[in-house]
C-alpha positions as CSV (number, residue, x, y, z in Angstrom):
1,M,103.6,130.5,87.5
2,P,102.7,127.0,85.8
3,L,103.2,126.0,82.4
4,P,100.7,126.5,79.5
5,G,98.1,123.8,80.2
6,R,99.1,122.6,83.6
7,V,98.2,123.7,87.2
8,W,99.4,123.3,90.5
9,R,97.7,120.4,92.5
10,H,98.3,119.2,95.7
11,V,97.9,115.4,96.0
12,I,97.8,112.8,98.4
13,V,98.0,108.9,97.7
14,S,97.0,107.0,100.3
15,T,98.7,103.6,101.0
16,Y,96.4,99.7,100.2
17,G,94.1,99.8,103.0
18,S,94.5,102.8,104.6
19,W,91.3,104.8,104.1
20,L,88.6,102.1,103.3
21,P,85.0,103.2,102.6
22,G,83.4,102.5,106.3
23,D,86.2,104.1,108.2
24,A,85.4,105.9,111.0
25,R,86.8,109.1,109.5
26,G,84.3,108.8,107.0
27,F,85.0,108.3,103.5
28,R,84.2,109.2,100.2
29,S,83.3,106.7,97.5
30,R,83.7,106.3,94.3
31,K,81.4,109.0,92.2
32,H,79.7,109.2,95.7
33,K,77.7,105.5,95.2
34,I,77.6,105.1,99.1
35,P,77.0,108.4,100.9
36,S,78.7,109.2,104.2
37,S,77.6,111.8,106.6
38,G,80.8,112.9,107.7
39,D,84.2,113.8,106.8
40,Y,87.8,113.5,109.2
41,K,86.5,116.6,110.6
42,A,83.2,115.8,111.6
43,P,83.0,111.9,111.7
44,P,79.7,110.1,110.7
45,P,78.2,108.4,113.8
46,P,79.3,105.3,114.9
47,D,76.8,102.8,113.7
48,E,76.7,104.4,110.2
49,H,77.9,101.6,107.8
50,A,78.9,99.4,110.9
51,G,79.0,96.5,108.1
52,L,81.6,98.3,105.8
53,R,83.6,98.7,108.6
54,I,83.4,95.0,109.8
55,S,84.6,93.6,106.5
56,K,87.3,96.7,106.7
57,R,89.0,94.9,109.3
58,E,89.8,91.7,107.2
59,V,91.8,93.9,104.8
60,E,95.8,94.2,105.4
61,K,96.9,97.7,105.8
62,I,100.1,98.4,103.8
63,I,102.2,100.5,106.2
64,L,105.5,101.8,104.9
65,P,108.5,101.1,106.8
66,H,110.6,104.1,108.0
67,D,113.5,103.3,105.9
68,L,111.4,103.1,102.7
69,K,109.7,106.4,103.1
70,Q,112.9,108.2,101.5
71,V,113.1,105.6,98.5
72,A,109.3,106.2,98.0
73,G,109.7,109.7,97.8
74,E,112.5,109.5,95.7
75,A,110.7,107.2,93.0
76,I,107.5,109.6,93.0
77,I,110.0,112.7,92.4
78,M,111.5,110.3,90.0
79,K,109.0,109.5,88.0
80,L,107.1,112.4,87.9
81,N,110.4,114.1,86.1
82,K,110.6,111.3,83.6
83,L,106.6,112.6,82.7
84,S,108.3,116.5,82.6
85,Y,106.4,117.1,85.3
86,R,107.7,120.1,88.0
87,V,107.5,118.8,91.5
88,N,107.7,121.4,94.3
89,A,107.0,118.9,97.6
90,V,106.8,115.4,98.3
91,S,106.1,114.3,101.5
92,V,105.9,110.4,102.5
93,A,104.5,109.3,105.5
94,P,104.4,105.5,106.6
95,T,100.3,105.2,104.9
96,H,100.2,108.1,102.2
97,S,101.9,110.8,100.7
98,H,101.5,114.2,99.7
99,W,102.9,115.8,96.2
100,L,102.7,119.4,95.3
101,A,103.3,118.9,91.2
102,E,102.4,120.6,88.3
103,L,100.3,118.3,86.1
104,P,97.9,118.7,83.0
105,E,94.9,120.7,84.0
106,D,92.6,118.5,81.5
107,K,93.2,115.2,84.0
């Protein structure tokens, strides 16, 4: 059971440039300012937001080397523990991480 005022959340954090507006897998812009008709399960048509895809190619994607994935995971756990949040699981991949952590329900 979560502590009072907290909920268990699944958090996904991506590295810079790994999933940008215009991505062929679909995307969601902040506050849905740029609509996309697809998502990763049902991608949008190839011509939708083609201009964004062209500009996206100029962004250098950050990819974590294999030997830094454990370091990143341990840093995430240490930071969450320092903030007094309970952590159930952390998984780090080259371009994103998943966490299951008990976080404030009001944020």
